[in-house]
C-alpha positions as semicolon CSV with decimal commas, in nm:
position;residue;x (nm);y (nm);z (nm)
1;M;-0,174;3,536;-2,126
2;N;-0,177;3,831;-2,355
3;V;-0,509;3,830;-2,543
4;T;-0,388;4,116;-2,783
5;S;-0,064;3,933;-2,885
6;P;-0,074;3,861;-3,246
7;V;-0,173;3,516;-3,409
8;L;0,196;3,470;-3,537
9;P;0,516;3,671;-3,473
10;A;0,598;3,923;-3,728
11;R;0,867;3,705;-3,876
12;G;0,628;3,433;-3,934
13;V;0,358;3,651;-4,115
14;R;0,625;3,775;-4,333
15;F;0,737;3,449;-4,416
16;C;0,404;3,326;-4,512
17;F;0,333;3,620;-4,710
18;A;0,658;3,576;-4,902
19;L;0,572;3,215;-4,943
20;V;0,232;3,358;-5,111
21;T;0,406;3,583;-5,324
22;L;0,662;3,337;-5,464
23;G;0,378;3,104;-5,511
24;W;0,178;3,352;-5,718
25;V;0,489;3,444;-5,912
26;A;0,569;3,078;-5,977
27;M;0,204;3,039;-6,099
28;V;0,208;3,314;-6,338
29;V;0,555;3,231;-6,498
30;G;0,455;2,875;-6,532
31;W;0,141;2,976;-6,696
32;Y;0,286;3,223;-6,924
33;E;0,568;3,019;-7,032
34;A;0,356;2,691;-7,061
35;A;0,096;2,899;-7,287
36;G;0,375;2,976;-7,540
37;R;0,472;2,632;-7,606
38;V;0,312;2,387;-7,854
39;R;0,395;2,060;-7,759
40;V;0,302;1,885;-7,428
41;E;0,658;1,774;-7,330
42;D;0,777;2,123;-7,354
43;Q;0,457;2,254;-7,151
44;L;0,535;1,988;-6,883
45;S;0,827;2,152;-6,673
46;W;0,635;2,483;-6,656
47;T;0,326;2,319;-6,532
48;V;0,525;2,145;-6,260
49;L;0,648;2,506;-6,154
50;S;0,265;2,609;-6,138
51;V;0,189;2,307;-5,916
52;G;0,474;2,413;-5,689
53;G;0,326;2,771;-5,676
54;V;-0,033;2,635;-5,598
55;S;0,159;2,414;-5,325
56;A;0,338;2,712;-5,184
57;V;0,019;2,924;-5,149
58;A;-0,174;2,628;-4,998
59;L;0,123;2,584;-4,747
60;A;0,119;2,935;-4,634
61;T;-0,265;2,959;-4,606
62;V;-0,289;2,632;-4,391
63;T;-0,012;2,757;-4,169
64;L;-0,204;3,072;-4,105
65;V;-0,521;2,917;-4,066
66;L;-0,402;2,659;-3,814
67;A;-0,203;2,932;-3,620
68;A;-0,523;3,146;-3,588
69;R;-0,722;2,846;-3,468
70;G;-0,460;2,766;-3,226
71;R;-0,484;3,110;-3,092
72;V;-0,881;3,112;-3,091
73;E;-0,856;2,798;-2,872
74;E;-0,577;2,956;-2,657
75;R;-0,811;3,243;-2,584
76;L;-1,105;3,037;-2,530
77;R;-0,934;2,812;-2,262
78;F;-0,806;3,147;-2,106
79;L;-1,174;3,283;-2,108
80;L;-1,327;2,968;-1,944
81;A;-1,045;2,931;-1,683
82;S;-1,091;3,281;-1,583
83;M;-1,472;3,236;-1,524
84;E;-1,582;3,108;-1,179
85;E;-1,936;2,964;-1,106
86;D;-1,983;3,268;-0,832
87;D;-1,898;3,559;-1,103
88;Y;-2,239;3,571;-1,225
89;P;-2,503;3,761;-1,069
90;A;-2,837;3,594;-1,007
91;S;-3,011;3,741;-1,309
92;W;-2,740;3,560;-1,537
93;T;-2,814;3,222;-1,421
94;V;-2,926;2,955;-1,672
95;T;-3,293;2,914;-1,698
96;V;-3,386;2,557;-1,829
97;E;-3,740;2,519;-1,943
98;G;-3,833;2,172;-2,006
99;I;-3,674;1,822;-1,901
100;G;-3,327;1,703;-2,008
101;T;-2,968;1,786;-1,933
102;L;-2,894;1,915;-2,290
103;V;-2,990;2,254;-2,343
104;A;-2,981;2,522;-2,642
105;A;-3,138;2,855;-2,713
106;E;-3,307;2,965;-3,010
107;G;-3,094;3,019;-3,308
108;M;-2,805;2,839;-3,124
109;A;-2,611;2,603;-3,371
110;R;-2,484;2,364;-3,094
111;Y;-2,639;2,209;-2,773
112;H;-2,484;2,209;-2,446
113;L;-2,484;2,042;-2,109
114;A;-2,681;2,260;-1,867
115;S;-2,379;2,318;-1,685
116;C;-2,168;2,460;-1,973
117;R;-2,050;2,798;-1,918
118;L;-2,120;2,892;-2,269
119;T;-2,492;2,892;-2,170
120;H;-2,475;3,132;-1,860
121;G;-2,720;3,423;-1,881
122;K;-2,912;3,286;-2,203
123;P;-3,255;3,164;-2,206
124;V;-3,185;2,798;-2,281
125;R;-3,449;2,516;-2,330
126;G;-3,382;2,143;-2,231
127;M;-3,442;1,869;-2,480
128;D;-3,311;1,545;-2,573
129;R;-3,029;1,453;-2,800
130;L;-3,256;1,356;-3,086
131;A;-3,473;1,666;-3,062
132;H;-3,152;1,888;-3,101
133;E;-3,017;1,697;-3,372
134;A;-3,344;1,710;-3,551
135;A;-3,340;2,099;-3,513
136;G;-2,979;2,081;-3,696
137;R;-2,785;2,140;-3,388
138;R;-2,445;1,994;-3,317
139;P;-2,271;1,905;-2,988
140;C;-2,078;2,181;-2,831
141;G;-1,708;2,132;-2,876
142;V;-1,623;2,251;-2,517
143;C;-1,869;2,069;-2,271
144;L;-1,971;1,780;-2,476
145;R;-1,617;1,704;-2,630
146;A;-1,482;1,588;-2,284
147;T;-1,811;1,393;-2,221
148;S;-1,793;1,220;-2,546
149;A;-1,426;1,141;-2,505
150;A;-1,487;0,994;-2,145
151;T;-1,794;0,785;-2,286
152;A;-1,580;0,636;-2,564
153;A;-1,293;0,547;-2,311
154;R;-1,532;0,329;-2,120
155;P;-1,504;-0,058;-2,171
């Protein structure tokens, strides 16, 4: 995997920017033309043009965000696959203070399993799920997503 490759190919980016530009032009023209009409019936078709412009901008934005999210997930999978348990020096091992298999460090927004690779080298503390949730943390999307999916699949 080439981690420096762009989120979207140049053709896709040009298409999204053209769609955004077209959407903004449609919104401005629709607003300008509707503002010059007195009757609502005359404004309606220009309003539809403006709504179409908003839809075009929204479509391009969602396309770019979803493509970027996909690239981030792809890079995370690549990073986690390239890391092996033996790649860490002894000083980078997870130090768990306290009991429990769910861990987090001070300032973390998510809690993890003690074996999660995202906690390697961090001074994490073990607590139960309720204590983590009381602290405002959410479950990790990497290590706890697979666990919760397996738990939900059990009869």
